[in-house]
C-alpha positions as CSV (number, residue, x, y, z in Angstrom):
1,M,18.0,-15.6,0.9
2,N,14.6,-15.4,-0.8
3,N,12.1,-12.8,-1.9
4,N,9.4,-13.5,0.7
5,D,10.7,-10.8,3.1
6,I,11.3,-8.3,0.2
7,I,8.0,-8.2,-1.6
8,I,5.3,-7.2,0.8
9,S,2.2,-6.9,-1.5
10,S,1.0,-6.4,-5.0
11,R,-1.8,-4.0,-6.2
12,V,-3.5,-3.4,-9.4
13,R,-5.7,-0.3,-9.8
14,L,-8.0,0.8,-12.6
15,A,-9.1,4.4,-13.1
16,R,-12.6,4.8,-14.6
17,N,-15.0,7.7,-15.2
18,L,-18.6,7.7,-16.2
19,S,-19.3,9.2,-19.6
20,E,-21.2,12.5,-19.9
21,Q,-20.4,13.3,-16.3
22,P,-17.8,16.0,-15.3
23,F,-14.6,14.7,-13.5
24,T,-14.7,14.8,-9.7
25,T,-12.2,17.7,-9.8
26,N,-14.7,19.8,-11.8
27,T,-18.1,18.8,-10.5
28,N,-20.8,19.9,-8.1
29,I,-22.4,18.1,-5.2
30,E,-25.6,17.2,-7.1
31,K,-23.7,15.6,-10.0
32,A,-21.2,13.9,-7.7
33,N,-24.0,12.4,-5.7
34,N,-25.5,11.1,-8.9
35,V,-22.2,9.4,-9.7
36,L,-22.1,7.9,-6.2
37,T,-25.6,6.6,-6.4
38,S,-25.0,5.1,-9.9
39,A,-21.8,3.5,-8.7
40,F,-23.2,2.0,-5.5
41,N,-26.2,0.6,-7.4
42,A,-23.9,-1.1,-9.9
43,L,-21.6,-2.4,-7.1
44,S,-24.5,-3.9,-5.2
45,E,-25.1,-6.1,-8.2
46,V,-21.5,-7.2,-8.7
47,S,-20.3,-8.8,-5.6
48,N,-20.7,-9.0,-1.8
49,F,-19.2,-5.6,-1.0
50,N,-19.6,-3.5,2.1
51,L,-20.7,0.0,0.9
52,Y,-19.8,3.1,2.9
53,K,-20.5,6.8,2.3
54,C,-17.5,8.6,3.7
55,K,-19.6,11.4,5.2
56,N,-21.2,8.7,7.5
57,L,-17.8,7.3,8.6
58,K,-16.0,8.4,11.7
59,S,-12.5,9.9,11.2
60,D,-10.8,6.9,13.0
61,A,-12.5,4.5,10.7
62,M,-11.4,6.3,7.6
63,E,-7.9,6.7,9.0
64,E,-7.7,2.9,9.6
65,M,-8.8,2.3,6.0
66,L,-6.1,4.7,4.8
67,E,-3.5,2.9,6.9
68,D,-4.6,-0.4,5.3
69,H,-4.3,1.1,1.8
70,L,-8.1,0.6,1.2
71,I,-8.7,4.3,0.5
72,S,-6.6,7.4,-0.2
73,G,-6.1,10.7,1.4
74,E,-7.9,12.4,-1.5
75,L,-11.0,10.3,-0.9
76,I,-11.0,11.5,2.7
77,N,-10.7,15.1,1.4
78,N,-13.8,14.5,-0.7
79,S,-15.7,12.9,2.1
80,D,-18.8,15.0,1.5
81,I,-19.3,13.4,-1.9
82,S,-17.2,10.2,-1.8
83,G,-17.7,6.5,-0.9
84,V,-16.0,3.2,-0.9
85,A,-16.9,-0.4,-1.5
86,I,-14.8,-3.0,0.3
87,S,-14.8,-6.8,-0.2
88,Q,-15.4,-9.1,2.8
89,D,-11.7,-10.1,2.8
90,N,-10.4,-6.6,2.4
91,T,-8.5,-7.5,-0.8
92,V,-10.7,-5.4,-3.1
93,S,-11.7,-1.8,-2.6
94,I,-13.5,0.5,-5.1
95,M,-13.3,4.2,-4.3
96,V,-16.0,6.5,-5.7
97,N,-15.4,10.2,-6.4
98,E,-11.8,10.2,-5.6
99,E,-9.7,11.9,-8.4
100,D,-11.7,9.7,-10.8
101,H,-15.3,8.6,-10.5
102,L,-14.1,5.1,-9.7
103,R,-10.7,3.8,-8.6
104,E,-11.0,0.0,-8.6
105,Q,-8.2,-1.9,-6.9
106,C,-7.1,-5.3,-5.7
107,M,-4.3,-5.8,-3.3
108,L,-2.8,-9.3,-2.5
109,D,0.1,-10.4,-0.3
110,G,3.5,-11.2,-2.0
111,L,4.2,-11.0,-5.7
112,N,0.7,-11.6,-7.1
113,L,0.2,-9.0,-9.7
114,K,-1.3,-11.3,-12.3
115,R,-3.9,-12.7,-9.9
116,A,-4.7,-9.2,-8.7
117,Y,-5.2,-8.1,-12.3
118,D,-7.5,-11.0,-13.0
119,I,-9.7,-10.3,-10.0
120,I,-10.1,-6.6,-10.6
121,S,-10.5,-7.1,-14.4
122,D,-13.4,-9.4,-13.8
123,I,-15.1,-6.9,-11.5
124,D,-14.4,-4.1,-14.0
125,M,-16.1,-6.2,-16.8
126,E,-19.1,-6.7,-14.6
127,L,-19.4,-3.0,-13.8
128,M,-19.3,-2.2,-17.6
129,T,-22.6,-4.0,-18.0
130,S,-24.4,-1.3,-16.0
131,L,-22.0,1.7,-16.1
132,N,-21.0,3.6,-19.3
133,F,-17.3,4.4,-18.9
134,A,-15.8,7.3,-20.7
135,Y,-13.7,5.8,-23.5
136,D,-12.0,7.1,-26.7
137,N,-11.2,4.8,-29.5
138,Q,-7.7,6.3,-29.9
139,L,-6.8,7.3,-26.4
140,G,-8.6,4.5,-24.4
141,F,-10.1,5.2,-21.0
142,L,-10.4,8.9,-20.2
143,T,-9.1,9.9,-16.8
144,A,-8.6,13.1,-14.7
145,C,-4.8,12.7,-14.7
146,P,-3.2,12.4,-18.1
147,T,-0.8,9.7,-16.9
148,N,-3.7,7.3,-16.4
149,V,-5.2,7.8,-19.9
150,G,-5.1,4.6,-21.9
151,T,-5.7,1.4,-20.0
152,G,-6.2,3.4,-16.8
153,L,-4.1,0.7,-15.1
154,R,-1.6,1.2,-12.3
155,A,0.3,-1.9,-11.2
156,S,2.4,-1.6,-8.1
157,V,4.5,-3.7,-5.8
158,M,5.3,-2.8,-2.2
159,M,8.9,-3.7,-1.4
160,F,11.2,-3.8,1.7
161,L,14.6,-2.5,0.6
162,P,16.9,-1.9,3.5
163,G,19.9,-3.4,1.8
164,I,19.7,-1.0,-1.2
165,V,19.3,1.9,1.1
166,L,22.1,1.0,3.5
167,T,24.5,0.4,0.7
168,N,23.7,3.8,-0.8
169,N,22.4,2.3,-4.0
170,L,18.9,3.8,-3.9
171,S,19.5,6.7,-6.3
172,D,21.0,4.3,-8.9
173,M,18.1,2.0,-8.6
174,V,15.5,4.8,-8.9
175,S,17.3,6.1,-12.0
176,T,17.4,2.7,-13.7
177,V,13.8,2.0,-12.9
178,S,12.7,5.4,-14.3
179,K,14.3,4.6,-17.6
180,L,11.9,1.6,-17.9
181,G,8.9,3.9,-17.4
182,L,8.4,3.0,-13.8
183,C,8.6,5.1,-10.7
184,V,9.6,4.6,-7.0
185,R,7.5,6.2,-4.3
186,G,6.8,5.9,-0.6
187,A,4.4,3.3,0.8
188,Y,1.4,5.6,0.5
189,G,2.1,6.6,-3.1
190,E,2.9,10.0,-4.6
191,G,4.3,12.5,-2.2
192,S,4.7,10.0,0.7
193,S,8.0,9.3,2.4
194,A,9.7,5.9,2.4
195,S,9.1,5.0,6.1
196,G,10.8,1.8,7.3
197,Y,12.7,1.1,4.0
198,V,9.3,0.4,2.3
199,F,8.9,1.6,-1.3
200,Q,6.2,1.3,-3.9
201,I,7.3,0.4,-7.5
202,S,4.7,1.2,-10.2
203,N,4.3,2.2,-13.9
204,Q,4.3,5.9,-14.6
205,F,2.0,5.8,-17.6
206,S,-0.8,3.6,-18.9
207,L,-0.9,4.7,-22.5
208,G,0.8,2.7,-25.3
209,K,0.9,-0.6,-23.5
210,T,-1.7,-3.3,-22.9
211,E,-2.8,-4.2,-19.4
212,E,-0.8,-7.5,-19.6
213,E,2.3,-5.7,-20.8
214,I,2.2,-3.3,-17.8
215,V,1.7,-6.1,-15.3
216,Q,4.5,-8.1,-16.8
217,L,6.9,-5.1,-16.8
218,V,6.3,-4.2,-13.1
219,E,6.6,-7.9,-12.1
220,S,9.8,-8.5,-14.0
221,T,11.3,-5.3,-12.6
222,A,10.3,-6.2,-9.1
223,L,12.1,-9.5,-9.4
224,K,15.3,-7.7,-10.7
225,I,15.1,-5.3,-7.7
226,C,14.8,-8.4,-5.5
227,D,18.1,-9.6,-6.9
228,L,19.7,-6.2,-6.2
229,E,18.4,-6.2,-2.7
230,N,19.6,-9.7,-1.9
231,K,23.1,-8.8,-3.3
232,A,23.1,-5.7,-1.2
233,R,22.2,-7.6,2.0
234,Q,25.0,-10.1,1.3
235,L,27.4,-7.2,0.8
236,L,26.3,-5.7,4.2
237,L,27.1,-9.1,5.9
238,E,30.5,-9.4,4.2
239,R,31.7,-5.9,4.8
240,N,30.0,-4.8,8.0
241,K,28.4,-7.8,9.8
242,D,29.6,-6.8,13.3
243,N,28.3,-3.3,13.1
244,L,25.1,-4.4,11.4
245,A,24.5,-7.1,14.1
246,D,25.1,-4.5,16.8
247,E,22.6,-2.1,15.3
248,V,19.7,-4.6,14.8
249,L,20.3,-6.2,18.2
250,R,20.3,-2.8,19.9
251,S,17.0,-2.0,18.1
252,Y,15.6,-5.3,19.3
253,G,16.8,-4.5,22.8
254,I,15.2,-1.1,22.9
255,L,11.9,-2.4,21.6
256,G,11.9,-5.2,24.2
257,N,12.7,-2.9,27.2
258,C,11.5,0.6,26.5
259,Y,8.9,2.2,28.7
260,K,7.3,4.4,26.0
261,I,7.8,4.8,22.3
262,S,6.4,6.9,19.4
263,T,5.1,5.5,16.1
264,S,8.0,6.8,14.1
265,E,10.7,5.5,16.4
266,A,8.9,2.1,16.7
267,M,8.6,1.9,12.9
268,E,12.3,2.6,12.4
269,L,13.5,0.1,15.0
270,L,11.0,-2.6,13.9
271,S,12.3,-2.2,10.3
272,K,15.8,-2.9,11.6
273,V,14.6,-5.9,13.5
274,K,12.9,-7.2,10.4
275,L,16.2,-6.9,8.5
276,G,17.9,-8.7,11.4
277,C,15.5,-11.6,11.2
278,A,15.9,-11.8,7.4
279,L,19.7,-12.0,7.8
280,K,19.5,-14.5,10.7
281,L,21.0,-12.1,13.1
282,I,17.9,-12.3,15.3
283,N,16.0,-15.5,15.8
284,L,12.3,-15.4,16.7
285,K,9.8,-18.3,17.0
286,Q,7.6,-16.5,14.4
287,P,9.5,-13.8,12.5
288,E,6.3,-12.8,10.8
289,V,5.1,-11.2,14.1
290,V,7.4,-8.3,13.2
291,D,5.2,-7.5,10.2
292,E,2.1,-7.7,12.4
293,L,3.7,-5.3,14.9
294,I,4.5,-2.9,12.0
295,K,0.8,-2.9,11.0
296,N,-0.5,-2.5,14.5
297,I,1.6,0.4,16.0
298,T,-0.2,3.3,14.4
299,P,-2.3,5.6,16.6
300,V,-5.6,4.3,15.3
301,K,-4.6,0.7,15.7
302,I,-3.2,1.2,19.2
303,N,-6.5,2.8,20.2
304,K,-8.3,-0.1,18.8
305,L,-6.1,-2.7,20.6
306,S,-6.5,-0.9,23.9
307,N,-10.3,-0.4,23.4
308,K,-9.8,3.2,24.6
309,N,-9.4,6.7,23.1
310,L,-5.9,7.2,24.4
311,T,-3.9,10.4,24.6
312,E,-0.6,10.6,22.7
313,T,1.4,9.8,25.8
314,E,-0.9,6.9,26.8
315,R,-0.5,5.5,23.3
316,D,3.3,5.7,23.5
317,L,3.1,3.8,26.8
318,F,0.7,1.2,25.5
319,R,2.7,0.8,22.3
320,A,5.9,0.0,24.2
321,E,4.2,-2.5,26.5
322,Y,2.5,-4.2,23.5
323,I,5.7,-4.5,21.4
324,G,7.7,-5.7,24.4
325,R,5.1,-8.3,25.2
326,V,4.9,-9.7,21.7
327,L,8.6,-9.9,21.3
328,K,9.1,-11.5,24.7
329,N,6.5,-14.2,23.7
330,N,8.5,-15.0,20.5
331,R,11.9,-15.4,22.0
332,I,13.7,-18.7,21.3
């Protein structure tokens, strides 16, 4: 077993605010638009970003950005004053007028926190040449949420942890991680549920540690969680292989033969198939297609794949056909 099918992605995010400007949570439209203009002017000089004002985006476009973790729900809620800059390869996004004036983030596949930090730190340094960030010599960067005061850095790792869940060790893991100053959330951050055994591990506070120390803490903890997950998977095989094999193969069979299926059911079954592939209980030509299916089964993505604005029932029908076709093409 290895960590490639456990660690999905790494993200480093910096919270920044412009000095002498009220926080987004306590501003007015005129001042917020001034922040948006200043940020976009600076971003246009930094890199080859695509710049979007949220009020000019269609709801489906914003929903897809949300699903891809490029923006947050709060940015959508602030769509009359907010905007986002997205890199050509979709690895960097900078939200303007979310909770803070700027939320700069870089997200990379696998365990790549140090590389993500280097990328977003370089962009942050460039932005500092034209934007005056709110900073206190004792507290560090000033942010809307007290937990982000200090470095303003949030490092997180997205992890697939079915073994820990199915062996009933999740609460113990969460308790241990919290003692290290880290937190465990759902895939879409605070308040989100852990759909498909996917969890986000991140630091709770950014004050009192350097950026490098935070990145190192999250990375080392993620590796320890990988060890726990691998041991949990091995335990499942030793104690309950027959029942586990039956469950993942039933999931595979339903996905390959159902006539219609909802997003939530498809996500649950695909997560079990992904576990089955990791444990060699299911063999596919390209096991990574399961990850692609998981990304592409949401309502917005299904509409995009079909080139139509489908009804809910039509999406369920199309989703079932799409999943069945992809799995059939990858049988050995």
